[in-house]
N, C-alpha and C positions, 0 to 999 in steps of 0.2 A: 710471432712466437716470443720474441724478446720482450715485447710490450706486455704480453700476458704474464711473463715472469716478473716484470717490474711491478705489476699490479698485485701479483700473488704474494710477494714478500711482505708488504705492509699488512695485507689481509691476514696472513698467518700470524704475524706478530701481534695484531690486534686480538685475534682469537686467543692466542696464548696469554695475553695480558688479562683478559676477562676470566679465563679459566683459572689463572693463578689467584685472582682476586677472590674467587669462590672458595679457595682452599686456605686463605689467609686466616690466621688467628685474629679474632675481632678486637681483642683488648689485652694490653699488658699493664699490670699494676706493679709498681716497685716502691717499696718503703718498709720501714721497720715497724713491726707490731709492738704494742706496748702493754704493760700492766698498769692500769690506772687505779691508784689507791685513793679512795674517796672517804668522805667524813664518816660514813656509816660502817667503815671497815671492809667493805666489799672490794674485790680486785678484778673488775671486768677487763676484758681486752679493749684496746683502744688504738689510736693512731689513724692517720688519714687513709692508709691502705685498708684498714679494717672497715671503715665506713664506706669507702669506695666499693669494696667487695660486696657488702650488703646491698648497696644501691644497684650495682650492675646485675646482680642476681634477679632483682625485681624487673629488670628489662629483658630477662630471659637470655642473658649472655653468660657464657662460660669463659672466664678470663684466665690468662696465665698470671699467676701471682708469684713474685719473688720477694721474700722477706728474710729478716734476721730474727732469730728467736732462740732462747734457751730452753731447757727442759721444762721449766715451770710455766711456759706460755700456754694460753688457751687459744687454740687454733681452729675451734669449731666454726667461727664466723666465715672461714674459707671453705666450708663444705660445699661441694658441687663445682668448685673451681680446680684448675690444674695448679697445684701448690708446689713450689720449690723453696725449701727452707735452707738458708745458710746457717749452720749451727754456730752457737756462741756460748760462752760460759755463763752468760746471764741475759735476761731479757730487759730491754729498756723500760725502766719503771719511773712513772711520774707520780709524785704525791700531790694531790689536789687539795687546796684549802680555799674556802670561800669567805667573803666578808659577811657580816651578819644580815645584810639585806640581799645577799645572794647574787649580786650583779657583777662582782669582780672576783676573778679567780687567780690564785697564785700557784705557780708550779715549782716543784723542786725535783731534780733527778736524783734518785737514790740508788740506781743501778744502771750501768751503761755497758753495752756489749762491745763498744769500740771497734766496730766493723764498718767499713765504707763500701757500700754496694756500688757496683758499676755494671756496664753492659757485659763485662766478662762473666758475671754470675748468671746471666740469662741464657737459657738454651737457645740454640740457633733458630728453631722454628718459632719460638716466641719473639725473637728479635724482629720478625717480619710483621708483627701485629699492626693492624691498620691504625689503631689509636694507642698511644702510650701515655699513661698518667703516672707522674712521679710525685711522691709524697714524703719528702724528708721532714724529720721532726727536730733534728739538731743540725748544727752547721756542718759537721764532718761525717754525717751518716751516709751521704749519697754523692756520687760523682755524676751530676746531671749532664755535664758537658759530654761525657763519653757516649751518651745515647744520641748525640747529634753527629757523631763521627761515622765515617764509612771506611771499611777496609778495602779501598780500591773501587774501581768502576763497577766491577761485577757485584760487589756487595750493595752498592747504591741501586743497581738495577733490580736485584733480588728483593731488597727491602722495600723499594718503591716509595711512593709518597706516604708520609705518616703525619697524623695529627698528634702533636706532642703538647701535653698539658703539664705545667709545673706548679704544684701547690707549694709555694716557696715560704710558707710561714716559718718553717723550721730553720731556714737559712738566715732568718733575721733574729735568731736567738743566740745569746751567749750564756755560758754557765758561770755563775759566780763561784767563789772558793767553797761555799757550802752546798753547791749544787743547785742553787736557785736560778731559775730561768729569767734572764734580763734582756730587755730589748736593745737592738742596735739602732743607732741614730742615722746611719747611712746604709745604702745597699751593700751587702756583704760581697766579698770576692767570689764566693761560691754561687751567689745568685747571678752575678754578672757573667760568670763562666758558663752557667747553665742556660744562658740565652743564646750562646753560640754566635756565629758571624753572619748567618743568612736569614735572620728574622723568621724562624719557623715555629717559635714557641708561643703558646697561649699561657700567659702568666697570671696566677691567681694569688692575691694578697688581701688582707683586710686593712681597714683604715688604722687599726692599732699599729701595724708595722710601718705604714707610709706616712702617718701624721708628722713624725719628726723630720721627714726629708725636706731639704730645700727644693725649690722649684727646678733647679738645674739637675738635681739627682733624678727627680721624677721624669724630666724630659729625656735624660739619658736612657733610663729603663724603657720608657715608652718607645723611643726610637730604636731600641735594640730587639724588641719583641714583635711578633706578628700582631698580637693584641695584649692588652693588660686589663684585667678586671679586678676592681677593688670593691670588696663587699663592705657595707656600712650599717650592718644590723637592720634595725627597723626602718632606716632611711633608704634601703634598697642597695643598689650597686652602681658603679660607674664603669663604663667600658671605653677604653681608648684604642682606636684602630685607625686604619688608613683613611677612613671617611670622616673622622672627627671624634668628638667626645659625646657619649650617649648615656642617658640615665636609664637604669633598669629598675622598675618599680616592684615592690613586694606584692605578693598575693595574700590578701588578708585571710586570717583564719579565726575561728571562733575562740580558740584558746591556745596560747603558746605554753606548752608544758615543759619543754626543755630545749635549749638552743645548741647543746653539744652536737657537733657533727654537721651543723647547718652549712658552714662554709665548704666542708668537704663534699657534701651532697650537691651544693650549688655548682662546684667545679666539675664534679663527675657528670651531672646532668647536662652541663654546658658542652663538655667534650663529646658526649654521646650524641647530643643533638647536632653538633657541628659535623661529626663524622657521618651522620645520616642525611646531611644536607637539608636540615630543617631551616625554614625561612628566618626564624627568630630564635636562635639558641638561648639568648639571654632570658627571654620570657619563659621558655621551657625550664631553664635552670632555676628561675625564681619559683616556679610552680613546684618543682621537685623539692626545693629547700623548705617550702611551706608544709609539705607532707611530713618532712623529718621533724620539724619543731613541734608537731602535734603528738609525738610519741614521748613517753616518760623516759627519764634517764635510766631507770632500773632495768629496762630491757635492751638498751643500746649497747653495742652497735648492731646487734642481730636484727632488731626490729626496725631499723632506720628506714628501710625501703618497703615495709609492709603496705603502706598506704599508696605506694606507687604501683605496685604489682597489679596487673590487670587493666591499667589505665594508659598504657603505651602500646603502640602497634608492634607486632612481632617483627623481628629482624630476619626476614627470609632471604631467599636467593635473589628475588626480584629487587628487593631494597638494596642488597649488596651490589648488584650490577649497576643499579642507578647511581649509587654513591661512587662506584668506580668510574663511571662515565663522567660524573661531575668532577672528580679528581683529575681525570685526563684532560678535561676542558680547562681546569684551573692551571694545570702544568703548561698547557699550550699557551694560555694567556700570559703566564709568567715569562715564558721564553720570548714571546712576542714583545712584551713590555720591556724586557731587558735589552732585546735587540734594538728597539726603537730608542731607548735611553742612550745606549752606547753609540748608536748611529748619530743621534743628535749631538752628543758630546764631541764626537769626532768632527762633525760639521762646524760646530762652534770653535773648536780648536783651529781648524783650517782657516777660518775667517780671520783669526787673530794673527796669522803669519804675515810677514811683510810681502808686499807685491813682488812677484818674480821668484819667490822662494821655490815654488813647485817646479818652475821651468829650470832653475839651476839644479835642483835635485834630479830631475829627469836627465839633464845633460850629463851630470856626473855619473849617472848609472848607465850612460850610453844609449839613452832613449830619446835623443834629440831628433829634430826634423830631418837630419841627414843620415840617420841610421846609427848603428853602434860605432863607437870610436875604438881604435886599436892603438895601443902604444902610448895613449895619452897618460900623462902622469903629472904629479905635483912638482912644482919648482920651488926649491928652497930659497927663501929670501934671507936677507941678513939678520943677524941676531939682534935682539932688542930687549929692553927692559933692564931693570937694575933692582937691587935689593939685597937683603942679608941672607936670602935663601934662594934656592932654585925656583924659577917661575916658568910656566908653560903657557904661551899665548898662541891662540889659533884664530885664523880669520879666513874669510873667503874673498878672493880678489878676482876681478874680471880683467884678463890681460889686455884686451883690445875692445873698447866699447863700439868701434865702428865695424868690426868684423862679424859677419853672420855666423861664423864658426867659433864664436866666443867659447873659451875654455875656462872652466872653473878650476882654480888652482888653490890648493890648501897651503897656507903659509904657516910654518911652524918655527917658532924661535925658542931656543932653550938656553938658559943661562945656568951654568954650574959653577959653584964656588968651592 
């Protein structure tokens, strides 16, 4: 009977796990919506979160969206999603100017809501989202590190394993006195804090942000993230992960009409493919980005995902259960790998100890071959040492090398001036 109970407990836990996975929110998008003032005088909505919302709708996903906006923001791009708006006196506004040949863009911030989004702004049920995509546009707009923290063990169990994607372009921007957006030459503190301590984050940047970095900075960032993906325009992208460095090739198109939102589409497509357990998320992300660049700027971000819709499989209950099983296997492998690493480290440490150390430690603990010792204590030796201040010297002495009942004695000498 007890054996059946022992088998029943993990079975019930497993059933509960898969049931909870079916009720989880698929996706959480967090970032500030913008007003983009362009050369023709139009003021369309923009921002990474806007493009991501348009893309995931094409996948048939209803996401939780948390954003900051003023009364003048156009929020229609979020239609169909569960939208939570943190009100602000103004909407983040970018003024876009282009060079005469149209390939270089300059940005200037003309209105800033000065609100920092964090996990505290996200409803509890949305915090359990299977996939989290963070899209900051300025350095102080988002506390990315808060999304990697847990409020105790229960919160960690409830939220479960999450795929966290950080589109960190905004963290690598600083604002000049006139509001102009200028690049940073090293990884910002906000970016490094957003990677956390447990290598859970998929980081997305472009070569514009990473080109000024020294090799050591790139190595630090790559070593702190689960994976780093750097987009390179028409040259494709580069992925750094545990298996090495991999090139991701572009998907050729007949005509590139506008590249706005291509990086956001790439990151969103990658994270969705990753959460669905696709074999090659990079190839899928490249395909999704190729659909976005075929759309004109005049209809973006609303139309960014139109050419994706109908070309990706539905995200049904079976797919969710399969992804949950893959996540469970990944967690089990992670625990096994960690146990093996820590066990190997302990074994290597023990090999470096002097011969006889373990025997002495066992004897001190009363675990010698003659059983526990009672009343054994240290014997204080004479004081030794000299100097201008107090010194504490400690050593291990063996009282009698010829006695089988050798006793380990702690020698302590203290000098007080």
